[in-house]
TORKOL-4160 file (C-alpha; in steps of 0.2 Angstrom, whole numbers, padded with zeros to 4 digits, m for minus):
385
<pt num="1" X="0101" Y="m0023" Z="0060"/>
<pt num="2" X="0085" Y="m0019" Z="0065"/>
<pt num="3" X="0072" Y="m0013" Z="0052"/>
<pt num="4" X="0069" Y="0007" Z="0053"/>
<pt num="5" X="0053" Y="0004" Z="0046"/>
<pt num="6" X="0037" Y="m0004" Z="0047"/>
<pt num="7" X="0030" Y="m0005" Z="0029"/>
<pt num="8" X="0014" Y="m0009" Z="0031"/>
<pt num="9" X="0001" Y="m0008" Z="0044"/>
<pt num="10" X="m0017" Y="m0012" Z="0044"/>
<pt num="11" X="m0030" Y="m0004" Z="0058"/>
<pt num="12" X="m0045" Y="m0012" Z="0054"/>
<pt num="13" X="m0064" Y="m0010" Z="0060"/>
<pt num="14" X="m0073" Y="m0025" Z="0064"/>
<pt num="15" X="m0093" Y="m0023" Z="0063"/>
<pt num="16" X="m0098" Y="m0017" Z="0048"/>
<pt num="17" X="m0080" Y="m0018" Z="0040"/>
<pt num="18" X="m0071" Y="m0035" Z="0041"/>
<pt num="19" X="m0087" Y="m0043" Z="0048"/>
<pt num="20" X="m0103" Y="m0037" Z="0040"/>
<pt num="21" X="m0120" Y="m0038" Z="0045"/>
<pt num="22" X="m0126" Y="m0051" Z="0033"/>
<pt num="23" X="m0109" Y="m0061" Z="0037"/>
<pt num="24" X="m0115" Y="m0061" Z="0055"/>
<pt num="25" X="m0133" Y="m0063" Z="0051"/>
<pt num="26" X="m0132" Y="m0077" Z="0036"/>
<pt num="27" X="m0116" Y="m0080" Z="0037"/>
<pt num="28" X="m0101" Y="m0075" Z="0024"/>
<pt num="29" X="m0103" Y="m0079" Z="0005"/>
<pt num="30" X="m0088" Y="m0089" Z="m0002"/>
<pt num="31" X="m0082" Y="m0071" Z="m0010"/>
<pt num="32" X="m0082" Y="m0061" Z="0009"/>
<pt num="33" X="m0075" Y="m0074" Z="0015"/>
<pt num="34" X="m0061" Y="m0075" Z="0002"/>
<pt num="35" X="m0058" Y="m0057" Z="0003"/>
<pt num="36" X="m0058" Y="m0057" Z="0022"/>
<pt num="37" X="m0044" Y="m0070" Z="0024"/>
<pt num="38" X="m0036" Y="m0061" Z="0008"/>
<pt num="39" X="m0034" Y="m0046" Z="0020"/>
<pt num="40" X="m0027" Y="m0055" Z="0034"/>
<pt num="41" X="m0014" Y="m0065" Z="0024"/>
<pt num="42" X="m0010" Y="m0049" Z="0016"/>
<pt num="43" X="m0005" Y="m0039" Z="0031"/>
<pt num="44" X="0002" Y="m0055" Z="0039"/>
<pt num="45" X="0014" Y="m0056" Z="0025"/>
<pt num="46" X="0020" Y="m0037" Z="0022"/>
<pt num="47" X="0016" Y="m0029" Z="0040"/>
<pt num="48" X="0004" Y="m0029" Z="0057"/>
<pt num="49" X="m0014" Y="m0033" Z="0057"/>
<pt num="50" X="m0023" Y="m0024" Z="0071"/>
<pt num="51" X="m0042" Y="m0021" Z="0075"/>
<pt num="52" X="m0051" Y="m0005" Z="0082"/>
<pt num="53" X="m0067" Y="m0011" Z="0087"/>
<pt num="54" X="m0082" Y="m0010" Z="0098"/>
<pt num="55" X="m0079" Y="m0028" Z="0100"/>
<pt num="56" X="m0070" Y="m0035" Z="0116"/>
<pt num="57" X="m0054" Y="m0042" Z="0117"/>
<pt num="58" X="m0060" Y="m0060" Z="0122"/>
<pt num="59" X="m0072" Y="m0060" Z="0106"/>
<pt num="60" X="m0056" Y="m0060" Z="0097"/>
<pt num="61" X="m0043" Y="m0071" Z="0104"/>
<pt num="62" X="m0043" Y="m0087" Z="0099"/>
<pt num="63" X="m0047" Y="m0100" Z="0112"/>
<pt num="64" X="m0029" Y="m0105" Z="0115"/>
<pt num="65" X="m0024" Y="m0086" Z="0116"/>
<pt num="66" X="m0040" Y="m0082" Z="0127"/>
<pt num="67" X="m0032" Y="m0097" Z="0141"/>
<pt num="68" X="m0014" Y="m0092" Z="0139"/>
<pt num="69" X="m0021" Y="m0073" Z="0144"/>
<pt num="70" X="m0030" Y="m0078" Z="0158"/>
<pt num="71" X="m0016" Y="m0087" Z="0165"/>
<pt num="72" X="m0007" Y="m0071" Z="0165"/>
<pt num="73" X="m0021" Y="m0064" Z="0174"/>
<pt num="74" X="m0035" Y="m0058" Z="0161"/>
<pt num="75" X="m0051" Y="m0059" Z="0170"/>
<pt num="76" X="m0065" Y="m0056" Z="0158"/>
<pt num="77" X="m0076" Y="m0071" Z="0155"/>
<pt num="78" X="m0075" Y="m0083" Z="0138"/>
<pt num="79" X="m0088" Y="m0073" Z="0126"/>
<pt num="80" X="m0104" Y="m0083" Z="0121"/>
<pt num="81" X="m0103" Y="m0083" Z="0101"/>
<pt num="82" X="m0112" Y="m0098" Z="0099"/>
<pt num="83" X="m0132" Y="m0100" Z="0099"/>
<pt num="84" X="m0147" Y="m0087" Z="0101"/>
<pt num="85" X="m0151" Y="m0072" Z="0112"/>
<pt num="86" X="m0157" Y="m0084" Z="0127"/>
<pt num="87" X="m0145" Y="m0100" Z="0124"/>
<pt num="88" X="m0130" Y="m0090" Z="0120"/>
<pt num="89" X="m0114" Y="m0102" Z="0124"/>
<pt num="90" X="m0096" Y="m0103" Z="0121"/>
<pt num="91" X="m0088" Y="m0107" Z="0104"/>
<pt num="92" X="m0070" Y="m0103" Z="0099"/>
<pt num="93" X="m0070" Y="m0089" Z="0089"/>
<pt num="94" X="m0057" Y="m0097" Z="0077"/>
<pt num="95" X="m0070" Y="m0110" Z="0073"/>
<pt num="96" X="m0082" Y="m0097" Z="0066"/>
<pt num="97" X="m0076" Y="m0096" Z="0047"/>
<pt num="98" X="m0082" Y="m0077" Z="0046"/>
<pt num="99" X="m0072" Y="m0073" Z="0063"/>
<pt num="100" X="m0056" Y="m0081" Z="0059"/>
<pt num="101" X="m0049" Y="m0069" Z="0047"/>
<pt num="102" X="m0048" Y="m0057" Z="0061"/>
<pt num="103" X="m0045" Y="m0067" Z="0076"/>
<pt num="104" X="m0028" Y="m0065" Z="0086"/>
<pt num="105" X="m0023" Y="m0048" Z="0078"/>
<pt num="106" X="m0007" Y="m0041" Z="0083"/>
<pt num="107" X="m0016" Y="m0028" Z="0092"/>
<pt num="108" X="m0033" Y="m0027" Z="0100"/>
<pt num="109" X="m0039" Y="m0008" Z="0102"/>
<pt num="110" X="m0056" Y="m0012" Z="0110"/>
<pt num="111" X="m0067" Y="0003" Z="0114"/>
<pt num="112" X="m0074" Y="m0005" Z="0130"/>
<pt num="113" X="m0058" Y="m0016" Z="0137"/>
<pt num="114" X="m0044" Y="m0005" Z="0133"/>
<pt num="115" X="m0029" Y="m0009" Z="0122"/>
<pt num="116" X="m0019" Y="m0028" Z="0121"/>
<pt num="117" X="m0005" Y="m0033" Z="0113"/>
<pt num="118" X="m0001" Y="m0050" Z="0107"/>
<pt num="119" X="0015" Y="m0059" Z="0112"/>
<pt num="120" X="0026" Y="m0071" Z="0106"/>
<pt num="121" X="0019" Y="m0085" Z="0119"/>
<pt num="122" X="0003" Y="m0082" Z="0111"/>
<pt num="123" X="m0004" Y="m0073" Z="0125"/>
<pt num="124" X="m0011" Y="m0056" Z="0125"/>
<pt num="125" X="m0005" Y="m0042" Z="0138"/>
<pt num="126" X="m0013" Y="m0025" Z="0142"/>
<pt num="127" X="m0007" Y="m0008" Z="0141"/>
<pt num="128" X="m0006" Y="m0005" Z="0159"/>
<pt num="129" X="m0003" Y="0015" Z="0158"/>
<pt num="130" X="m0016" Y="0017" Z="0145"/>
<pt num="131" X="m0029" Y="0008" Z="0157"/>
<pt num="132" X="m0025" Y="0021" Z="0170"/>
<pt num="133" X="m0028" Y="0035" Z="0160"/>
<pt num="134" X="m0046" Y="0028" Z="0156"/>
<pt num="135" X="m0048" Y="0024" Z="0176"/>
<pt num="136" X="m0051" Y="0009" Z="0182"/>
<pt num="137" X="m0067" Y="0014" Z="0192"/>
<pt num="138" X="m0074" Y="0026" Z="0178"/>
<pt num="139" X="m0090" Y="0014" Z="0174"/>
<pt num="140" X="m0097" Y="0018" Z="0194"/>
<pt num="141" X="m0093" Y="0034" Z="0190"/>
<pt num="142" X="m0104" Y="0037" Z="0173"/>
<pt num="143" X="m0117" Y="0025" Z="0180"/>
<pt num="144" X="m0119" Y="0037" Z="0194"/>
<pt num="145" X="m0122" Y="0052" Z="0183"/>
<pt num="146" X="m0134" Y="0043" Z="0174"/>
<pt num="147" X="m0144" Y="0041" Z="0189"/>
<pt num="148" X="m0142" Y="0061" Z="0192"/>
<pt num="149" X="m0147" Y="0064" Z="0174"/>
<pt num="150" X="m0163" Y="0050" Z="0176"/>
<pt num="151" X="m0169" Y="0059" Z="0192"/>
<pt num="152" X="m0169" Y="0076" Z="0184"/>
<pt num="153" X="m0177" Y="0071" Z="0168"/>
<pt num="154" X="m0190" Y="0059" Z="0177"/>
<pt num="155" X="m0186" Y="0044" Z="0169"/>
<pt num="156" X="m0176" Y="0028" Z="0175"/>
<pt num="157" X="m0161" Y="0028" Z="0163"/>
<pt num="158" X="m0159" Y="0010" Z="0165"/>
<pt num="159" X="m0174" Y="0007" Z="0152"/>
<pt num="160" X="m0163" Y="0015" Z="0140"/>
<pt num="161" X="m0147" Y="0005" Z="0143"/>
<pt num="162" X="m0142" Y="m0009" Z="0130"/>
<pt num="163" X="m0144" Y="m0027" Z="0134"/>
<pt num="164" X="m0127" Y="m0029" Z="0137"/>
<pt num="165" X="m0126" Y="m0017" Z="0153"/>
<pt num="166" X="m0132" Y="m0032" Z="0163"/>
<pt num="167" X="m0121" Y="m0044" Z="0172"/>
<pt num="168" X="m0138" Y="m0058" Z="0172"/>
<pt num="169" X="m0141" Y="m0055" Z="0154"/>
<pt num="170" X="m0123" Y="m0064" Z="0151"/>
<pt num="171" X="m0123" Y="m0075" Z="0164"/>
<pt num="172" X="m0142" Y="m0082" Z="0158"/>
<pt num="173" X="m0136" Y="m0082" Z="0139"/>
<pt num="174" X="m0145" Y="m0068" Z="0132"/>
<pt num="175" X="m0128" Y="m0056" Z="0127"/>
<pt num="176" X="m0112" Y="m0064" Z="0122"/>
<pt num="177" X="m0101" Y="m0053" Z="0135"/>
<pt num="178" X="m0102" Y="m0047" Z="0151"/>
<pt num="179" X="m0103" Y="m0028" Z="0154"/>
<pt num="180" X="m0089" Y="m0018" Z="0148"/>
<pt num="181" X="m0078" Y="m0007" Z="0159"/>
<pt num="182" X="m0075" Y="0007" Z="0147"/>
<pt num="183" X="m0092" Y="0009" Z="0138"/>
<pt num="184" X="m0110" Y="0010" Z="0142"/>
<pt num="185" X="m0122" Y="0010" Z="0128"/>
<pt num="186" X="m0138" Y="0019" Z="0126"/>
<pt num="187" X="m0152" Y="0015" Z="0116"/>
<pt num="188" X="m0169" Y="0024" Z="0111"/>
<pt num="189" X="m0185" Y="0022" Z="0101"/>
<pt num="190" X="m0182" Y="0038" Z="0092"/>
<pt num="191" X="m0170" Y="0053" Z="0087"/>
<pt num="192" X="m0177" Y="0067" Z="0097"/>
<pt num="193" X="m0177" Y="0058" Z="0114"/>
<pt num="194" X="m0160" Y="0051" Z="0111"/>
<pt num="195" X="m0155" Y="0070" Z="0106"/>
<pt num="196" X="m0162" Y="0076" Z="0121"/>
<pt num="197" X="m0154" Y="0065" Z="0134"/>
<pt num="198" X="m0136" Y="0068" Z="0125"/>
<pt num="199" X="m0138" Y="0085" Z="0127"/>
<pt num="200" X="m0144" Y="0085" Z="0145"/>
<pt num="201" X="m0130" Y="0073" Z="0149"/>
<pt num="202" X="m0119" Y="0086" Z="0141"/>
<pt num="203" X="m0126" Y="0100" Z="0150"/>
<pt num="204" X="m0126" Y="0092" Z="0166"/>
<pt num="205" X="m0107" Y="0089" Z="0165"/>
<pt num="206" X="m0104" Y="0106" Z="0161"/>
<pt num="207" X="m0116" Y="0112" Z="0175"/>
<pt num="208" X="m0106" Y="0100" Z="0189"/>
<pt num="209" X="m0090" Y="0107" Z="0181"/>
<pt num="210" X="m0092" Y="0125" Z="0185"/>
<pt num="211" X="m0101" Y="0122" Z="0202"/>
<pt num="212" X="m0085" Y="0111" Z="0208"/>
<pt num="213" X="m0073" Y="0126" Z="0200"/>
<pt num="214" X="m0083" Y="0140" Z="0210"/>
<pt num="215" X="m0086" Y="0131" Z="0224"/>
<pt num="216" X="m0105" Y="0129" Z="0222"/>
<pt num="217" X="m0105" Y="0112" Z="0227"/>
<pt num="218" X="m0095" Y="0102" Z="0240"/>
<pt num="219" X="m0081" Y="0091" Z="0234"/>
<pt num="220" X="m0088" Y="0077" Z="0244"/>
<pt num="221" X="m0105" Y="0078" Z="0237"/>
<pt num="222" X="m0094" Y="0074" Z="0217"/>
<pt num="223" X="m0083" Y="0060" Z="0224"/>
<pt num="224" X="m0094" Y="0046" Z="0215"/>
<pt num="225" X="m0092" Y="0059" Z="0198"/>
<pt num="226" X="m0074" Y="0064" Z="0199"/>
<pt num="227" X="m0068" Y="0051" Z="0188"/>
<pt num="228" X="m0080" Y="0057" Z="0173"/>
<pt num="229" X="m0082" Y="0075" Z="0176"/>
<pt num="230" X="m0068" Y="0078" Z="0166"/>
<pt num="231" X="m0066" Y="0060" Z="0157"/>
<pt num="232" X="m0082" Y="0057" Z="0147"/>
<pt num="233" X="m0085" Y="0057" Z="0129"/>
<pt num="234" X="m0102" Y="0053" Z="0119"/>
<pt num="235" X="m0101" Y="0045" Z="0106"/>
<pt num="236" X="m0114" Y="0043" Z="0093"/>
<pt num="237" X="m0117" Y="0028" Z="0083"/>
<pt num="238" X="m0134" Y="0029" Z="0076"/>
<pt num="239" X="m0140" Y="0025" Z="0059"/>
<pt num="240" X="m0155" Y="0036" Z="0055"/>
<pt num="241" X="m0158" Y="0024" Z="0039"/>
<pt num="242" X="m0161" Y="0011" Z="0049"/>
<pt num="243" X="m0170" Y="0017" Z="0064"/>
<pt num="244" X="m0154" Y="0014" Z="0075"/>
<pt num="245" X="m0154" Y="0028" Z="0089"/>
<pt num="246" X="m0140" Y="0024" Z="0101"/>
<pt num="247" X="m0124" Y="0032" Z="0108"/>
<pt num="248" X="m0111" Y="0025" Z="0119"/>
<pt num="249" X="m0103" Y="0033" Z="0136"/>
<pt num="250" X="m0083" Y="0032" Z="0137"/>
<pt num="251" X="m0069" Y="0039" Z="0145"/>
<pt num="252" X="m0061" Y="0054" Z="0134"/>
<pt num="253" X="m0046" Y="0043" Z="0130"/>
<pt num="254" X="m0057" Y="0030" Z="0123"/>
<pt num="255" X="m0060" Y="0035" Z="0105"/>
<pt num="256" X="m0054" Y="0026" Z="0092"/>
<pt num="257" X="m0041" Y="0040" Z="0087"/>
<pt num="258" X="m0034" Y="0040" Z="0104"/>
<pt num="259" X="m0032" Y="0021" Z="0104"/>
<pt num="260" X="m0024" Y="0020" Z="0087"/>
<pt num="261" X="m0012" Y="0033" Z="0092"/>
<pt num="262" X="m0008" Y="0023" Z="0108"/>
<pt num="263" X="m0007" Y="0007" Z="0101"/>
<pt num="264" X="0005" Y="0012" Z="0084"/>
<pt num="265" X="0016" Y="0022" Z="0096"/>
<pt num="266" X="0019" Y="0005" Z="0107"/>
<pt num="267" X="0019" Y="m0006" Z="0091"/>
<pt num="268" X="0032" Y="0004" Z="0080"/>
<pt num="269" X="0044" Y="0009" Z="0094"/>
<pt num="270" X="0051" Y="0023" Z="0086"/>
<pt num="271" X="0050" Y="0016" Z="0069"/>
<pt num="272" X="0041" Y="0025" Z="0052"/>
<pt num="273" X="0027" Y="0017" Z="0045"/>
<pt num="274" X="0027" Y="0019" Z="0026"/>
<pt num="275" X="0011" Y="0013" Z="0023"/>
<pt num="276" X="m0005" Y="0015" Z="0037"/>
<pt num="277" X="m0020" Y="0009" Z="0032"/>
<pt num="278" X="m0037" Y="0012" Z="0043"/>
<pt num="279" X="m0052" Y="0006" Z="0038"/>
<pt num="280" X="m0071" Y="0008" Z="0045"/>
<pt num="281" X="m0089" Y="0011" Z="0043"/>
<pt num="282" X="m0096" Y="0024" Z="0055"/>
<pt num="283" X="m0091" Y="0041" Z="0063"/>
<pt num="284" X="m0077" Y="0034" Z="0076"/>
<pt num="285" X="m0068" Y="0025" Z="0062"/>
<pt num="286" X="m0070" Y="0041" Z="0053"/>
<pt num="287" X="m0063" Y="0051" Z="0066"/>
<pt num="288" X="m0048" Y="0040" Z="0068"/>
<pt num="289" X="m0045" Y="0040" Z="0049"/>
<pt num="290" X="m0045" Y="0057" Z="0048"/>
<pt num="291" X="m0033" Y="0061" Z="0065"/>
<pt num="292" X="m0024" Y="0046" Z="0070"/>
<pt num="293" X="m0008" Y="0038" Z="0065"/>
<pt num="294" X="0009" Y="0045" Z="0057"/>
<pt num="295" X="0016" Y="0039" Z="0043"/>
<pt num="296" X="0023" Y="0043" Z="0026"/>
<pt num="297" X="0007" Y="0037" Z="0017"/>
<pt num="298" X="m0008" Y="0035" Z="0025"/>
<pt num="299" X="m0027" Y="0029" Z="0019"/>
<pt num="300" X="m0043" Y="0032" Z="0026"/>
<pt num="301" X="m0054" Y="0018" Z="0018"/>
<pt num="302" X="m0074" Y="0022" Z="0022"/>
<pt num="303" X="m0079" Y="0003" Z="0015"/>
<pt num="304" X="m0092" Y="m0001" Z="0005"/>
<pt num="305" X="m0110" Y="m0002" Z="0013"/>
<pt num="306" X="m0106" Y="0014" Z="0025"/>
<pt num="307" X="m0122" Y="0023" Z="0031"/>
<pt num="308" X="m0109" Y="0039" Z="0029"/>
<pt num="309" X="m0106" Y="0036" Z="0010"/>
<pt num="310" X="m0121" Y="0047" Z="0004"/>
<pt num="311" X="m0113" Y="0060" Z="0015"/>
<pt num="312" X="m0097" Y="0060" Z="0008"/>
<pt num="313" X="m0100" Y="0057" Z="m0009"/>
<pt num="314" X="m0100" Y="0072" Z="m0021"/>
<pt num="315" X="m0114" Y="0067" Z="m0033"/>
<pt num="316" X="m0127" Y="0064" Z="m0018"/>
<pt num="317" X="m0139" Y="0077" Z="m0013"/>
<pt num="318" X="m0136" Y="0072" Z="0006"/>
<pt num="319" X="m0116" Y="0077" Z="0004"/>
<pt num="320" X="m0108" Y="0087" Z="0019"/>
<pt num="321" X="m0126" Y="0088" Z="0029"/>
<pt num="322" X="m0130" Y="0080" Z="0047"/>
<pt num="323" X="m0129" Y="0063" Z="0051"/>
<pt num="324" X="m0135" Y="0058" Z="0067"/>
<pt num="325" X="m0135" Y="0076" Z="0072"/>
<pt num="326" X="m0118" Y="0081" Z="0065"/>
<pt num="327" X="m0114" Y="0090" Z="0050"/>
<pt num="328" X="m0101" Y="0083" Z="0039"/>
<pt num="329" X="m0095" Y="0099" Z="0031"/>
<pt num="330" X="m0079" Y="0098" Z="0044"/>
<pt num="331" X="m0073" Y="0085" Z="0035"/>
<pt num="332" X="m0082" Y="0087" Z="0016"/>
<pt num="333" X="m0075" Y="0105" Z="0016"/>
<pt num="334" X="m0055" Y="0099" Z="0016"/>
<pt num="335" X="m0058" Y="0085" Z="0004"/>
<pt num="336" X="m0049" Y="0087" Z="m0013"/>
<pt num="337" X="m0054" Y="0078" Z="m0028"/>
<pt num="338" X="m0042" Y="0068" Z="m0039"/>
<pt num="339" X="m0042" Y="0059" Z="m0055"/>
<pt num="340" X="m0051" Y="0043" Z="m0050"/>
<pt num="341" X="m0068" Y="0043" Z="m0042"/>
<pt num="342" X="m0071" Y="0040" Z="m0024"/>
<pt num="343" X="m0052" Y="0044" Z="m0020"/>
<pt num="344" X="m0049" Y="0062" Z="m0013"/>
<pt num="345" X="m0034" Y="0070" Z="m0003"/>
<pt num="346" X="m0037" Y="0075" Z="0015"/>
<pt num="347" X="m0030" Y="0091" Z="0019"/>
<pt num="348" X="m0031" Y="0096" Z="0038"/>
<pt num="349" X="m0021" Y="0109" Z="0048"/>
<pt num="350" X="m0009" Y="0100" Z="0059"/>
<pt num="351" X="m0011" Y="0083" Z="0052"/>
<pt num="352" X="0000" Y="0075" Z="0037"/>
<pt num="353" X="m0010" Y="0075" Z="0019"/>
<pt num="354" X="m0019" Y="0058" Z="0018"/>
<pt num="355" X="m0029" Y="0049" Z="0004"/>
<pt num="356" X="m0048" Y="0046" Z="0008"/>
<pt num="357" X="m0056" Y="0033" Z="0000"/>
<pt num="358" X="m0075" Y="0031" Z="m0003"/>
<pt num="359" X="m0077" Y="0013" Z="m0006"/>
<pt num="360" X="m0095" Y="0014" Z="m0014"/>
<pt num="361" X="m0088" Y="0027" Z="m0026"/>
<pt num="362" X="m0072" Y="0019" Z="m0031"/>
<pt num="363" X="m0076" Y="m0001" Z="m0029"/>
<pt num="364" X="m0095" Y="0001" Z="m0032"/>
<pt num="365" X="m0105" Y="m0015" Z="m0029"/>
<pt num="366" X="m0091" Y="m0021" Z="m0015"/>
<pt num="367" X="m0095" Y="m0020" Z="0004"/>
<pt num="368" X="m0085" Y="m0024" Z="0020"/>
<pt num="369" X="m0069" Y="m0033" Z="0017"/>
<pt num="370" X="m0071" Y="m0035" Z="m0003"/>
<pt num="371" X="m0069" Y="m0018" Z="m0002"/>
<pt num="372" X="m0052" Y="m0021" Z="0008"/>
<pt num="373" X="m0047" Y="m0033" Z="m0003"/>
<pt num="374" X="m0048" Y="m0022" Z="m0019"/>
<pt num="375" X="m0040" Y="m0008" Z="m0012"/>
<pt num="376" X="m0023" Y="m0019" Z="m0008"/>
<pt num="377" X="m0024" Y="m0027" Z="m0023"/>
<pt num="378" X="m0025" Y="m0009" Z="m0033"/>
<pt num="379" X="m0009" Y="m0004" Z="m0021"/>
<pt num="380" X="0002" Y="m0015" Z="m0034"/>
<pt num="381" X="m0003" Y="m0005" Z="m0048"/>
<pt num="382" X="0009" Y="0008" Z="m0054"/>
<pt num="383" X="m0004" Y="0021" Z="m0052"/>
<pt num="384" X="m0017" Y="0020" Z="m0038"/>
<pt num="385" X="m0028" Y="0038" Z="m0042"/>
């Protein structure tokens, strides 16, 4: 008889979560590497291990899986994960110790390249219906919109394109992957410029929508923009504490919460998930953790080391204040304390109650995969909070 439930499903971010900056820069410590492998083994044994990430599918597929995927029609080029900028080259992801624990997951939800599922033959297949909603021509329209905005502002918007947005940078080994179909990254020197451009893009879109709606502009003049007028989302991933000012343009349905809902619907095939864990460190993870997924018990884990921690910790004077231009009160106003520090109940209208765990408070001194491993070990205890 087919199982009617999936006991444990993990939806984990990679950058800053399973793969921290220190792991990428200095290599994983034995403790971090052991924790990451523990997390992977735990979900392999008890359920499904999936990733929701800004990394591309080819960065997460083993060499064997990638080659098999290519034989089935996958067209993105190999990732250059070895070497340094300017001299990058291909290295199988599974050969890098700190990447091996999240290589070849059951599903890859990539904010830039779509959703792909691992098959029994050891290759990945794309969610074609989801890609249609993203729109294969989306990038062309988004670039054209940025040209219009740049012309109005009197600046060359491509000066703010991240290095990953240029094909030649991949070709000559400066970046590790080719440009993404469903994401454009823009970077700025300061917060004010970033916020000004972000606001202007938003107002331009609203203005074009109204012009089209009321016939103030010919539809033919909007032909290159038809794919983005009602299909563009701005996702801010700035980190003010590190002087990082950037945001992404993506299709409307390319958010993590949309991807998680879509992927879980396919993976579960109508079965109930008993325990769903969503883990991450940045605003897109936060929204997925608060909105996405349906299970008997859902937990969002904000891993240790997240720049969001001060804005969500009750003992911080930053609690509920703005992060990257957005107030955190939309979340802090709906958190309810439990008896255990760092463990909060989240009550949101229309969403079943779920646990919200602040890693730096619940597990002081741990970061990234170590936080997740500590939480999973806690699940075996009679009383969690």
